[in-house]
C-alpha angles and dihedrals in degrees: 000000000000108000122194117204123196115196136162092201127047136145136318082033109088120245143097097251092056093048091047091050093049091052092052093044090053092053093048092048092047089053090059101261124133115240127195117188125203108200147133122299093260094059118106137183124162098177121131112262094024122105116195118211098183094172105114108114091183144338104251128114095302089060090071092061090045091052093051093048092045094050091048096045094049092044092226124191095208139357124224111202111201100211131200117134096226096056091059093054090257089291117168093202095075089068088073095057094111089053094059100034116103090209133048116287120216108194120206107206109206087182137343097235111145126241124244096239098167139324114301093006087148115166092004087076092062093038092058093053091050089047088060091048094050094046094049118097086228129005110213119198125191100211142036095249095057091041089057092048089059092050092128092063117088091196098061125120135187114222115162123221122251131228115281089200114075117214109256111200113249125191123224089250092051091048093049092049093050092049092048089054091068109015142041117239093256096049123101107236116215125184136200120190134187145046117328118246134128098261091063092071097232089150088057089053090052094048091046091051090050090050091049091054093045087055090054097257113143103225139154133195128216115201104203117203142037124308091225136041133065112036094339119115132190094247092058092048089050089050091053091047090052092049092049091051093046090053093045094241099132092109097049105045120081117197110201096194116212111355126190121226095269091051093048090049091052093050092048090054092048106049122093091218133012106214116202109163101176108191091218092048134261116303142175088245092068107100093193091057091049090049090052091051091048089054093050094242130169099248132199110189140145129279111273120245088222129025118275105217111224096021122093126191109243093019108055097014142347120253131202130180115282120259092015112123091172090061092050091052093044092051092049092047089051102044108004093108097036099119093184092055093047090050091052093048091049092049094051094043089056089049091054097049092088086077089066103041114130098228089057093046093046091052091051088057092046090055089053093047091051091048096053099037103035088225 
């Protein structure tokens, strides 16, 4: 099968959609399928079986003619549009991709957030997203919430994302040395991982850490990842720095800076708790949550807005109300040092990671592609 992929974000550009797409492309190519990628000039991929067409200067009206010509020239069987409004510069034109493509388009909706379009676009913004979903041969969602929002579409599918961070084996000695580099033996080691933006609840983590220390709990926090890139802006980083200083946390927060996959994997295997208090609730579309599950972490997160099939609060992870730093602190004071509970959570998280393995996810897409293309 010859699979075409359209993406506004692809390595080495930072971002979860690009990393997700690269993982899928690798699986399809390894299975013997040809993959052609239409992307921005900065995108690169030298793997066998993958042809990079990094010729898209932008995603306005001319992109539609480019997409049609590219699909015809490459003689594709199917096109997979990796959709997230922000990675296409908020362009409305990309929503008409299925209308111009000479082959079926399977659209992967990483979210259903609406584009800007123009001032006072109003309901047109939501209409144009649903127009893309209706025109697609299949609309793939990555989480239960978005799947429910497309309930009127018979051609919808739910395929979760996988972990963009592969598990790098870590010995007990390596783990102990990494832990000792930031925390004393009697300190509770907390970890937050991912891009920095308000919806991730980083402020709630800071306030919870402050509350723990006020209650006499010795705890430290490691912030894994860069302080710039993706959706992060300098003003928000400055806001977090000011909050940390105001709460007196400067001596108990370690910022790792940019960390490669092996370093992220090591930190995930070292922390006592991975704390991910998303303010809109935990979701399958959160790559950092999936990475923590794949690494068998003890996870404290927020109650999901929609059920996450296969994950149970109290069994695979612990959930607290969103935007509630007091609940995070109370949970960690209650169970933070419960070694037996952490061991159970880790065991069940490891057991659940099969849901998010890339070969399984890639095959689910291949089944959809075969269904719509007849290839």
